[in-house]
LOMILO-356521 format. One record per residue (C-alpha): residue number from 1; residue in one letter; x, y negated, z negated. Coordinates in Angstrom, 3 decimals, padded with zeros to 6 digits. Example, Ala and Ser with C-alpha at 12.3 -4.5 7.8 and 13.67 -1.06 7.14 Angstrom:
 pos code       px       py       pz
   1    A  012.300  004.500 -007.800
   2    S  013.670  001.060 -007.140
! end
This chain:
 pos code       px       py       pz
   1    M -011.079 -006.872 -020.837
   2    D -014.354 -006.628 -019.005
   3    V -014.230 -003.989 -016.243
   4    S -015.528 -006.373 -013.575
   5    T -012.834 -008.904 -014.496
   6    F -010.211 -006.187 -014.306
   7    Y -011.319 -005.124 -010.830
   8    A -011.452 -008.743 -009.626
   9    L -007.872 -009.326 -010.752
  10    F -006.750 -005.889 -009.613
  11    S -008.182 -006.244 -006.116
  12    A -006.753 -009.744 -005.663
  13    T -003.355 -008.534 -006.862
  14    C -003.374 -005.573 -004.487
  15    F -004.329 -007.767 -001.527
  16    T -001.489 -010.105 -002.521
  17    L  000.871 -007.127 -002.529
  18    V -000.365 -006.194  000.955
  19    G  000.470 -009.711  002.129
  20    L  003.878 -009.644  000.481
  21    W  004.613 -006.288  002.099
  22    W  003.615 -007.705  005.508
  23    N  006.065 -010.539  004.882
  24    V  008.869 -008.129  004.032
  25    V  008.142 -005.996  007.097
  26    Q  007.983 -009.073  009.323
  27    N  011.524 -009.904  008.237
  28    H  012.644 -006.353  009.112
  29    A  011.140 -005.767  012.553
  30    D  013.719 -003.009  013.125
  31    W  011.783 -000.836  010.649
  32    L  008.915 -000.626  013.129
  33    R  011.083  000.565  016.000
  34    T  011.776  003.983  014.469
  35    P  008.844  006.396  014.008
  36    T  010.248  007.637  010.680
  37    L  010.555  004.160  009.201
  38    R  007.230  003.056  010.668
  39    R  005.507  005.954  008.875
  40    V  007.083  005.065  005.535
  41    V  006.257  001.361  006.014
  42    G  002.650  002.332  006.773
  43    G  002.520  004.580  003.707
  44    V  003.614  001.715  001.476
  45    Y  001.036 -000.518  003.134
  46    L -001.753  001.980  002.378
  47    S -000.591  002.370 -001.224
  48    F -001.678 -001.249 -001.789
  49    L -004.513 -001.605  000.735
  50    L -006.600  001.384 -000.374
  51    P -006.576  000.436 -004.086
  52    A -007.444 -003.154 -003.081
  53    L -010.478 -001.887 -001.179
  54    M -011.484  000.359 -004.072
  55    G -011.295 -002.646 -006.357
  56    L -013.609 -004.580 -004.054
  57    F -016.144 -001.765 -003.993
  58    A -015.939 -001.476 -007.789
  59    Q -016.925 -005.130 -007.983
  60    V -019.793 -004.683 -005.536
  61    G -021.102 -001.524 -007.202
  62    G -020.057 -002.338 -010.725
  63    V -021.633 -000.628 -013.650
  64    G -025.181 -001.217 -012.398
  65    T -024.843  000.656 -009.092
  66    P -022.213  003.343 -009.637
  67    E -023.115  005.181 -006.434
  68    I -021.469  002.429 -004.367
  69    W -018.112  002.477 -006.082
  70    R -018.134  006.246 -006.574
  71    A -018.798  006.963 -002.884
  72    S -016.223  004.422 -001.726
  73    F -013.609  005.731 -004.166
  74    V -014.121  009.270 -002.906
  75    V -013.905  008.267  000.765
  76    L -010.874  006.009  000.287
  77    A -009.118  008.529 -001.973
  78    V -009.599  011.253  000.639
  79    I -008.177  008.905  003.293
  80    G -005.225  008.159  001.008
  81    C -004.598  011.808  000.213
  82    V -004.846  012.934  003.846
  83    S -002.581  010.078  004.967
  84    T -000.031  010.933  002.297
  85    V -000.067  014.643  003.142
  86    R  000.355  013.814  006.845
  87    L  003.220  011.476  005.988
  88    L  004.886  014.195  003.937
  89    G  004.393  016.740  006.720
  90    R  005.697  014.494  009.484
  91    S  008.674  013.288  007.503
  92    R  009.800  016.816  006.635
  93    G  013.269  017.124  008.092
  94    D  013.736  013.360  008.459
  95    E  016.917  012.017  006.947
  96    G  016.300  010.937  003.344
  97    A  012.637  012.001  003.372
  98    G  013.066  014.340  000.416
  99    T  013.960  011.475 -001.884
 100    L  010.605  009.822 -001.210
 101    A  008.631  013.067 -001.428
 102    A  008.227  013.163 -005.223
 103    P  006.499  009.770 -005.533
 104    Q  004.336  010.604 -002.521
 105    V  003.262  013.912 -004.076
 106    V  002.353  012.097 -007.298
 107    A  000.387  009.541 -005.265
 108    C -001.480  012.375 -003.538
 109    L -002.357  013.901 -006.925
 110    L -003.612  010.519 -008.138
 111    Y -005.790  010.196 -005.030
 112    L -007.214  013.644 -005.767
 113    L -007.981  012.678 -009.379
 114    I -009.654  009.473 -008.194
 115    A -011.848  011.521 -005.852
 116    V -012.663  014.033 -008.610
 117    V -013.810  011.297 -010.993
 118    G -015.874  009.787 -008.180
 119    V -017.573  013.120 -007.465
 120    A -017.863  014.315 -011.072
 121    P -017.801  011.270 -013.348
 122    K -018.480  013.384 -016.446
 123    V -014.821  014.502 -016.379
 124    A -013.976  011.168 -018.026
 125    D -016.202  011.904 -021.043
 126    P -013.673  013.997 -023.027
 127    I -011.175  011.137 -023.085
 128    G -013.818  008.654 -024.229
 129    L -013.814  006.460 -021.138
 130    R -016.523  005.417 -018.749
 131    P -015.776  006.766 -015.286
 132    I -015.050  003.314 -013.883
 133    Q -012.511  002.790 -016.677
 134    A -010.822  006.110 -015.932
 135    E -010.646  005.081 -012.287
 136    A -009.037  001.771 -013.305
 137    I -006.256  003.661 -015.079
 138    L -005.746  005.989 -012.110
 139    L -005.677  003.074 -009.670
 140    S -003.147  001.255 -011.849
 141    L -000.939  004.343 -011.799
 142    L -001.368  004.573 -008.019
 143    V -000.189  000.978 -007.564
 144    L  002.703  001.706 -009.921
 145    M  003.671  004.577 -007.594
 146    G  003.433  002.134 -004.673
 147    H  005.856 -000.170 -006.444
 148    G  008.167  002.788 -006.957
 149    L  008.030  003.578 -003.248
 150    V  008.822 -000.032 -002.377
 151    W  011.733 -000.111 -004.799
 152    R  013.226  003.135 -003.502
 153    F  012.687  002.137  000.107
 154    M  014.135 -001.358 -000.349
 155    A  017.118  000.172 -002.169
 156    G  017.766  002.251  000.936
 157    V  016.433  005.574 -000.334
 158    G  014.623  007.395  002.446
 159    R  016.055  005.192  005.192
 160    P  018.652  006.342  007.690
 161    A  021.989  004.598  007.330
 162    A  022.439  001.505  009.487
 163    D  024.359  002.125  012.691
! end
């Protein structure tokens, strides 16, 4: 598959997931009343929004202007990593937070790898991929982690028991 086609489909899919998540949250307004749940809901939201934005910038920059996508990937990955670390720090001690910590740590590591490839694209050379292809794999894994977070959250993991 052509890389630009991948990023077009990827970005559209991620924006669709953002919309679907909004729909789910809209049907569970009680999740936004509790700071703990609101943080987790926001973390899931970012796990789809940031990759969607990266996909857009990959389309704009493409192969011809790698500086655009590389800079945007670094900035958005740093935002994602900082947000995830803050979420982990704030949720420490919250009921059920430990069960969501592992996927969030993996997501943070993926954000760091995305930023590293953006800063030093030559790190993709040993595995025989162009940097933008390596980023596509990392972004796919990041969205997979987002799906894992949604599944665990919707299954009740990481949420306080209903009163």
